[in-house]
Z-matrix of the N, CA and C atoms (Angstrom, degrees):
N
C 1 1.446
C 2 1.580 1 111.99
N 3 1.377 2 117.35 1 -22.85
C 4 1.381 3 124.64 2 178.35
C 5 1.472 4 109.67 3 -54.76
N 6 1.408 5 117.09 4 -47.19
C 7 1.418 6 125.45 5 -174.87
C 8 1.478 7 108.02 6 -61.77
N 9 1.350 8 123.56 7 -36.40
C 10 1.434 9 124.67 8 178.42
C 11 1.549 10 110.90 9 -65.59
N 12 1.247 11 119.19 10 -41.96
C 13 1.491 12 121.63 11 -179.16
C 14 1.543 13 109.39 12 -69.79
N 15 1.326 14 117.75 13 -36.05
C 16 1.479 15 119.57 14 177.24
C 17 1.570 16 108.18 15 -67.96
N 18 1.280 17 116.67 16 -46.60
C 19 1.407 18 119.73 17 176.20
C 20 1.511 19 115.01 18 -55.72
N 21 1.319 20 118.25 19 -39.64
C 22 1.394 21 127.90 20 177.86
C 23 1.614 22 108.89 21 -62.94
N 24 1.358 23 113.89 22 -46.58
C 25 1.394 24 119.44 23 178.56
C 26 1.538 25 113.27 24 -63.13
N 27 1.317 26 116.73 25 -39.93
C 28 1.484 27 121.48 26 176.79
C 29 1.506 28 108.08 27 -65.81
N 30 1.260 29 119.94 28 -42.92
C 31 1.460 30 122.61 29 -177.92
C 32 1.559 31 110.30 30 -63.01
N 33 1.361 32 115.17 31 -42.40
C 34 1.461 33 116.91 32 174.41
C 35 1.445 34 118.04 33 -64.26
N 36 1.344 35 116.41 34 -31.35
C 37 1.443 36 118.92 35 178.14
C 38 1.449 37 110.16 36 -72.54
N 39 1.408 38 122.04 37 -32.72
C 40 1.391 39 124.77 38 177.87
C 41 1.543 40 110.76 39 -70.07
N 42 1.353 41 111.84 40 -41.07
C 43 1.504 42 114.33 41 179.07
C 44 1.499 43 112.59 42 -65.81
N 45 1.363 44 115.12 43 -39.45
C 46 1.494 45 118.80 44 172.97
C 47 1.411 46 119.01 45 -57.47
N 48 1.316 47 114.75 46 -35.71
C 49 1.442 48 122.46 47 172.96
C 50 1.423 49 118.86 48 -83.33
N 51 1.392 50 115.16 49 1.44
C 52 1.394 51 122.87 50 -173.60
C 53 1.613 52 117.01 51 59.03
N 54 1.323 53 111.50 52 16.82
C 55 1.388 54 121.96 53 179.52
C 56 1.456 55 111.33 54 49.62
N 57 1.283 56 112.98 55 61.75
C 58 1.531 57 119.88 56 -174.37
C 59 1.473 58 113.02 57 -72.19
N 60 1.310 59 118.93 58 179.68
C 61 1.447 60 123.95 59 -172.63
C 62 1.550 61 108.22 60 -65.70
N 63 1.309 62 117.88 61 -30.60
C 64 1.502 63 120.10 62 -177.32
C 65 1.497 64 106.49 63 -67.25
N 66 1.366 65 114.59 64 -46.51
C 67 1.454 66 119.85 65 -175.27
C 68 1.604 67 108.00 66 -67.94
N 69 1.308 68 119.14 67 -37.62
C 70 1.415 69 118.76 68 174.49
C 71 1.343 70 117.56 69 -64.97
N 72 1.407 71 120.60 70 -39.29
C 73 1.419 72 123.42 71 177.70
C 74 1.511 73 109.42 72 -66.11
N 75 1.297 74 121.29 73 -40.17
C 76 1.393 75 121.82 74 -177.38
C 77 1.500 76 110.42 75 -66.30
N 78 1.351 77 115.82 76 -42.27
C 79 1.490 78 122.77 77 178.02
C 80 1.548 79 110.60 78 -60.60
N 81 1.386 80 113.11 79 -43.52
C 82 1.513 81 116.77 80 -176.90
C 83 1.583 82 108.96 81 -63.28
N 84 1.432 83 115.79 82 -35.79
C 85 1.429 84 117.97 83 -178.96
C 86 1.519 85 112.41 84 -69.92
N 87 1.319 86 115.82 85 -31.10
C 88 1.471 87 121.90 86 -179.46
C 89 1.604 88 108.51 87 -74.85
N 90 1.238 89 116.09 88 -41.85
C 91 1.484 90 117.54 89 -162.87
C 92 1.625 91 107.66 90 -76.19
N 93 1.229 92 125.48 91 -38.70
C 94 1.403 93 129.83 92 -174.31
C 95 1.538 94 110.95 93 49.27
N 96 1.255 95 113.31 94 58.27
C 97 1.462 96 122.13 95 178.79
C 98 1.506 97 118.19 96 -50.89
N 99 1.330 98 114.18 97 -36.68
C 100 1.518 99 118.90 98 178.14
C 101 1.463 100 111.12 99 -67.97
N 102 1.365 101 119.11 100 -40.56
C 103 1.457 102 121.17 101 179.49
C 104 1.556 103 109.52 102 -65.23
N 105 1.288 104 120.02 103 -40.27
C 106 1.402 105 124.98 104 178.09
C 107 1.572 106 113.74 105 -63.94
N 108 1.270 107 112.20 106 -38.46
C 109 1.518 108 116.79 107 177.45
C 110 1.509 109 107.68 108 -71.21
N 111 1.295 110 120.85 109 -44.82
C 112 1.458 111 122.83 110 -174.74
C 113 1.508 112 107.02 111 -67.14
N 114 1.288 113 117.83 112 -37.58
C 115 1.519 114 114.52 113 -178.13
C 116 1.604 115 111.37 114 -64.15
N 117 1.343 116 118.31 115 -32.26
C 118 1.403 117 117.68 116 176.17
C 119 1.433 118 116.76 117 -77.76
N 120 1.389 119 115.95 118 -32.08
C 121 1.507 120 118.93 119 165.76
C 122 1.473 121 115.69 120 -57.54
N 123 1.298 122 116.44 121 -45.06
C 124 1.495 123 124.71 122 -179.12
C 125 1.566 124 106.45 123 -63.84
N 126 1.283 125 119.43 124 -43.06
C 127 1.495 126 125.58 125 179.37
C 128 1.571 127 109.25 126 -58.68
N 129 1.337 128 112.87 127 -41.72
C 130 1.372 129 119.57 128 -167.96
C 131 1.554 130 104.66 129 -72.77
N 132 1.384 131 112.89 130 -39.73
C 133 1.479 132 116.79 131 176.38
C 134 1.497 133 115.90 132 -64.64
N 135 1.389 134 115.61 133 -31.14
C 136 1.490 135 117.58 134 177.96
C 137 1.545 136 108.18 135 -74.54
N 138 1.311 137 117.31 136 -41.57
C 139 1.453 138 117.80 137 176.62
C 140 1.583 139 111.48 138 -65.40
N 141 1.271 140 118.05 139 -33.32
C 142 1.410 141 121.15 140 176.04
C 143 1.511 142 113.54 141 -63.39
N 144 1.369 143 118.02 142 -32.67
C 145 1.443 144 121.73 143 175.45
C 146 1.523 145 112.67 144 -67.53
N 147 1.286 146 114.18 145 -29.49
C 148 1.522 147 120.16 146 177.42
C 149 1.481 148 108.03 147 -74.29
N 150 1.271 149 117.12 148 -40.18
C 151 1.515 150 119.88 149 -178.97
C 152 1.387 151 111.61 150 -65.25
N 153 1.379 152 118.34 151 -36.48
C 154 1.454 153 125.65 152 -177.03
C 155 1.592 154 111.10 153 -80.25
N 156 1.299 155 113.21 154 -10.84
C 157 1.501 156 122.22 155 179.75
C 158 1.558 157 113.28 156 78.66
N 159 1.363 158 115.25 157 23.32
C 160 1.545 159 114.03 158 -176.70
C 161 1.505 160 109.48 159 -109.11
N 162 1.374 161 121.51 160 10.16
C 163 1.381 162 123.70 161 179.71
C 164 1.545 163 109.76 162 -135.51
N 165 1.179 164 118.04 163 139.73
C 166 1.457 165 124.52 164 171.42
C 167 1.513 166 117.67 165 -121.92
N 168 1.314 167 112.04 166 17.04
C 169 1.441 168 123.56 167 177.29
C 170 1.562 169 108.60 168 -63.25
N 171 1.354 170 116.62 169 135.53
C 172 1.465 171 118.09 170 174.85
C 173 1.439 172 112.60 171 -61.02
N 174 1.322 173 119.84 172 140.81
C 175 1.490 174 121.41 173 -178.29
C 176 1.576 175 115.37 174 -100.74
N 177 1.257 176 111.85 175 -6.32
C 178 1.564 177 113.63 176 -177.68
C 179 1.487 178 111.10 177 63.53
N 180 1.279 179 117.69 178 59.81
C 181 1.452 180 121.05 179 -170.25
C 182 1.563 181 111.89 180 -66.76
N 183 1.323 182 116.16 181 -17.69
C 184 1.551 183 117.25 182 179.54
C 185 1.601 184 109.16 183 -63.34
N 186 1.287 185 116.69 184 -36.18
C 187 1.523 186 118.89 185 -179.17
C 188 1.556 187 110.27 186 -95.71
N 189 1.274 188 115.33 187 -10.74
C 190 1.484 189 119.15 188 -170.33
C 191 1.525 190 113.05 189 -56.79
N 192 1.356 191 117.94 190 -44.47
C 193 1.408 192 119.75 191 -175.15
C 194 1.514 193 113.27 192 -87.42
N 195 1.316 194 119.04 193 6.13
C 196 1.469 195 120.73 194 -178.05
C 197 1.552 196 110.35 195 -106.21
N 198 1.256 197 115.18 196 124.55
C 199 1.502 198 120.45 197 -173.89
C 200 1.571 199 107.59 198 -87.54
N 201 1.290 200 122.78 199 -16.87
C 202 1.484 201 124.15 200 -176.23
C 203 1.506 202 116.89 201 -72.55
N 204 1.376 203 120.88 202 -35.26
C 205 1.442 204 121.81 203 -175.72
C 206 1.495 205 117.31 204 -71.91
N 207 1.257 206 119.70 205 -20.27
C 208 1.507 207 124.93 206 -177.23
C 209 1.515 208 106.66 207 -76.43
N 210 1.364 209 117.10 208 167.44
C 211 1.417 210 122.17 209 177.43
C 212 1.559 211 114.50 210 -60.56
N 213 1.231 212 114.86 211 -44.85
C 214 1.415 213 123.06 212 -176.45
C 215 1.560 214 109.51 213 -68.18
N 216 1.340 215 115.03 214 -39.50
C 217 1.461 216 121.82 215 176.58
C 218 1.511 217 111.20 216 -61.42
N 219 1.323 218 117.25 217 -39.11
C 220 1.402 219 121.98 218 -178.79
C 221 1.569 220 108.84 219 -70.01
N 222 1.370 221 115.78 220 -36.55
C 223 1.467 222 116.96 221 175.31
C 224 1.511 223 113.95 222 -67.82
N 225 1.328 224 114.95 223 -40.74
C 226 1.468 225 121.26 224 177.05
C 227 1.511 226 112.67 225 -60.36
N 228 1.324 227 114.27 226 -43.67
C 229 1.524 228 117.47 227 -170.98
C 230 1.514 229 109.00 228 -97.28
N 231 1.271 230 116.93 229 -0.23
C 232 1.563 231 118.68 230 173.94
C 233 1.483 232 113.68 231 -99.70
N 234 1.242 233 116.21 232 -161.97
C 235 1.499 234 125.97 233 -177.40
C 236 1.551 235 117.99 234 -83.99
N 237 1.418 236 115.20 235 -22.95
C 238 1.407 237 119.98 236 -173.15
C 239 1.499 238 113.90 237 -53.71
N 240 1.356 239 118.31 238 -37.74
C 241 1.463 240 119.43 239 -177.26
C 242 1.522 241 113.24 240 -103.07
N 243 1.254 242 117.15 241 21.44
C 244 1.504 243 125.03 242 -175.30
C 245 1.487 244 106.96 243 -59.11
N 246 1.327 245 126.05 244 -39.04
C 247 1.411 246 127.27 245 177.81
C 248 1.487 247 115.25 246 -60.00
N 249 1.339 248 115.99 247 -18.66
C 250 1.508 249 120.99 248 -179.63
C 251 1.530 250 111.60 249 -100.80
N 252 1.291 251 121.29 250 -2.33
C 253 1.417 252 119.46 251 -177.49
C 254 1.470 253 118.01 252 -49.35
N 255 1.315 254 117.06 253 -32.75
C 256 1.478 255 121.30 254 178.11
C 257 1.451 256 117.34 255 -86.89
N 258 1.324 257 113.90 256 2.29
C 259 1.542 258 118.97 257 -176.63
C 260 1.479 259 109.43 258 -99.36
N 261 1.338 260 111.88 259 147.27
C 262 1.575 261 118.47 260 179.64
C 263 1.374 262 112.17 261 -61.86
N 264 1.392 263 120.25 262 -34.74
C 265 1.440 264 123.31 263 179.80
C 266 1.564 265 110.51 264 -57.91
N 267 1.316 266 117.41 265 -44.69
C 268 1.470 267 122.81 266 177.92
C 269 1.535 268 111.70 267 -61.84
N 270 1.331 269 114.87 268 -47.87
C 271 1.403 270 117.26 269 -179.24
C 272 1.552 271 113.39 270 -61.58
N 273 1.327 272 113.56 271 -44.12
C 274 1.479 273 116.29 272 177.04
C 275 1.510 274 110.62 273 -62.87
N 276 1.304 275 119.49 274 -42.41
C 277 1.500 276 122.29 275 174.01
C 278 1.426 277 115.03 276 -52.82
N 279 1.358 278 114.68 277 -46.96
C 280 1.442 279 121.76 278 -172.74
C 281 1.612 280 105.07 279 -64.97
N 282 1.212 281 114.58 280 -49.58
C 283 1.545 282 118.45 281 -177.92
C 284 1.481 283 113.28 282 -66.42
N 285 1.399 284 119.32 283 -41.66
C 286 1.413 285 123.31 284 -178.71
C 287 1.583 286 108.25 285 -69.17
N 288 1.232 287 117.24 286 -36.82
C 289 1.532 288 119.45 287 -175.01
C 290 1.540 289 104.53 288 -70.83
N 291 1.308 290 120.41 289 -41.40
C 292 1.440 291 120.78 290 -179.06
C 293 1.564 292 110.63 291 -66.89
N 294 1.321 293 116.33 292 -36.83
C 295 1.490 294 122.80 293 174.76
C 296 1.506 295 111.12 294 -63.21
N 297 1.332 296 117.03 295 -44.78
C 298 1.386 297 122.32 296 -177.94
C 299 1.612 298 111.84 297 -55.96
N 300 1.320 299 112.38 298 -44.85
C 301 1.467 300 113.90 299 -176.29
C 302 1.541 301 110.52 300 -76.31
N 303 1.414 302 113.81 301 -36.21
C 304 1.446 303 115.52 302 179.84
C 305 1.567 304 114.32 303 -66.44
N 306 1.367 305 111.98 304 -41.79
C 307 1.447 306 118.76 305 178.92
C 308 1.575 307 112.21 306 -69.18
N 309 1.306 308 119.82 307 -24.45
C 310 1.428 309 123.63 308 176.20
C 311 1.529 310 107.42 309 -68.50
N 312 1.262 311 116.60 310 -38.44
C 313 1.543 312 118.59 311 -179.20
C 314 1.495 313 102.11 312 -71.20
N 315 1.272 314 129.72 313 -46.76
C 316 1.325 315 127.03 314 -179.95
C 317 1.498 316 116.08 315 -56.46
N 318 1.327 317 117.65 316 -39.01
C 319 1.445 318 126.46 317 173.64
C 320 1.512 319 107.99 318 -56.63
N 321 1.367 320 115.61 319 -54.69
C 322 1.450 321 119.51 320 -177.68
C 323 1.517 322 108.80 321 -60.44
N 324 1.325 323 119.18 322 -43.06
C 325 1.492 324 119.33 323 -176.57
C 326 1.552 325 109.62 324 -60.57
N 327 1.469 326 114.14 325 -38.44
C 328 1.405 327 115.72 326 179.02
C 329 1.536 328 113.27 327 -64.55
N 330 1.358 329 113.92 328 -40.29
C 331 1.476 330 116.60 329 177.79
C 332 1.514 331 110.34 330 -64.12
N 333 1.301 332 118.95 331 -44.00
C 334 1.486 333 120.40 332 178.71
C 335 1.492 334 110.79 333 -56.70
N 336 1.342 335 117.87 334 -36.01
C 337 1.424 336 122.31 335 -177.13
C 338 1.589 337 113.68 336 -84.58
N 339 1.395 338 112.83 337 3.23
C 340 1.394 339 115.92 338 176.85
C 341 1.557 340 116.29 339 83.27
N 342 1.309 341 112.36 340 8.77
C 343 1.542 342 118.54 341 179.72
C 344 1.535 343 108.60 342 -94.94
N 345 1.359 344 115.07 343 71.06
C 346 1.465 345 116.03 344 -178.51
C 347 1.477 346 113.50 345 -69.11
N 348 1.316 347 121.60 346 -30.15
C 349 1.526 348 124.00 347 178.36
C 350 1.543 349 105.68 348 -71.65
N 351 1.251 350 121.56 349 -41.19
C 352 1.420 351 120.11 350 176.07
C 353 1.541 352 116.49 351 -65.00
N 354 1.366 353 112.34 352 -37.87
C 355 1.456 354 116.98 353 176.61
C 356 1.648 355 109.80 354 -66.95
N 357 1.280 356 113.16 355 -37.35
C 358 1.552 357 115.85 356 178.88
C 359 1.427 358 109.60 357 -66.46
N 360 1.329 359 122.46 358 -44.13
C 361 1.462 360 125.74 359 -175.90
C 362 1.537 361 108.24 360 -65.27
N 363 1.280 362 121.14 361 -44.67
C 364 1.426 363 126.00 362 174.51
C 365 1.524 364 111.37 363 -60.09
N 366 1.403 365 115.74 364 -47.88
C 367 1.440 366 118.94 365 -177.74
C 368 1.622 367 111.86 366 -64.41
N 369 1.327 368 114.99 367 -39.36
C 370 1.394 369 120.95 368 -174.39
C 371 1.545 370 109.48 369 -74.54
N 372 1.276 371 117.02 370 -22.30
C 373 1.513 372 117.31 371 -167.54
C 374 1.480 373 104.51 372 -114.70
N 375 1.304 374 119.86 373 -92.91
C 376 1.545 375 124.12 374 -172.21
C 377 1.507 376 112.48 375 -50.74
N 378 1.375 377 115.47 376 -49.31
C 379 1.518 378 124.28 377 -171.74
C 380 1.625 379 103.08 378 -65.10
N 381 1.190 380 118.30 379 -47.08
C 382 1.468 381 121.17 380 -176.64
C 383 1.483 382 107.77 381 -66.17
N 384 1.328 383 119.18 382 -37.22
C 385 1.536 384 123.90 383 179.74
C 386 1.592 385 106.53 384 -67.01
N 387 1.242 386 116.31 385 -40.30
C 388 1.553 387 119.66 386 179.91
C 389 1.577 388 105.36 387 -62.09
N 390 1.263 389 119.53 388 -45.56
C 391 1.470 390 118.64 389 -175.89
C 392 1.526 391 108.63 390 -68.12
N 393 1.355 392 116.80 391 -39.73
C 394 1.467 393 118.85 392 174.82
C 395 1.507 394 113.54 393 -52.72
N 396 1.299 395 112.13 394 -48.35
C 397 1.423 396 122.35 395 -177.80
C 398 1.635 397 111.33 396 -62.92
N 399 1.275 398 113.84 397 -36.74
C 400 1.473 399 119.96 398 177.61
C 401 1.517 400 107.59 399 -65.44
N 402 1.300 401 118.02 400 -51.13
C 403 1.545 402 120.49 401 -178.84
C 404 1.475 403 109.95 402 -63.98
N 405 1.402 404 119.27 403 -40.41
C 406 1.452 405 118.11 404 178.11
C 407 1.542 406 111.66 405 -63.22
N 408 1.258 407 117.12 406 -39.94
C 409 1.484 408 117.61 407 179.70
C 410 1.405 409 115.00 408 -67.26
N 411 1.421 410 118.60 409 -42.93
C 412 1.390 411 123.40 410 173.51
C 413 1.482 412 112.92 411 -56.68
N 414 1.344 413 117.52 412 -42.35
C 415 1.448 414 123.99 413 178.23
C 416 1.503 415 106.74 414 -57.66
N 417 1.383 416 117.60 415 -51.15
C 418 1.471 417 120.45 416 -177.72
C 419 1.496 418 113.72 417 -58.70
N 420 1.311 419 115.03 418 -42.11
C 421 1.454 420 123.95 419 178.60
C 422 1.630 421 107.39 420 -61.13
N 423 1.216 422 115.46 421 -49.04
C 424 1.456 423 124.26 422 179.26
C 425 1.589 424 107.03 423 -55.34
N 426 1.295 425 120.58 424 -50.56
C 427 1.405 426 125.05 425 177.47
C 428 1.493 427 111.73 426 -56.71
N 429 1.306 428 118.96 427 -41.61
C 430 1.458 429 122.69 428 176.68
C 431 1.552 430 110.74 429 -60.55
N 432 1.348 431 112.76 430 -39.54
C 433 1.469 432 113.18 431 177.33
C 434 1.488 433 117.01 432 -75.39
N 435 1.300 434 117.81 433 -11.05
C 436 1.457 435 116.97 434 -178.66
C 437 1.571 436 109.49 435 -105.76
N 438 1.401 437 118.13 436 0.56
C 439 1.444 438 118.08 437 173.86
C 440 1.518 439 114.52 438 -66.39
């Protein structure tokens, strides 16, 4: 609950300052949206190699289904994006990011169970759609920061 009150305080400060160019520039520097997007594209490529059967690299399934431990998850669940909590882009990002990690775990479970065609279908459809929504949301947030 402490994080919620901190996020509300941060949002009030941005609103009080009318979220001026200085505040936007500072937030843009802290967020590193491009790195967050790239990390998820790289992760999708790694998982795709498993789905296609060309990689035997361990995936660390213990953290796979959790959206909080990754850099973007920490941004979403922290105070950095507090100013966007009321925006559709933030809500879409939060939901898509959670789905991205949960679906990855389901894909891995299907592979472990020998259901490669089920894993491929999930990976090619819902999982890819979740990544698309993450990238689209990050792009919208970035545009808000550049206004």
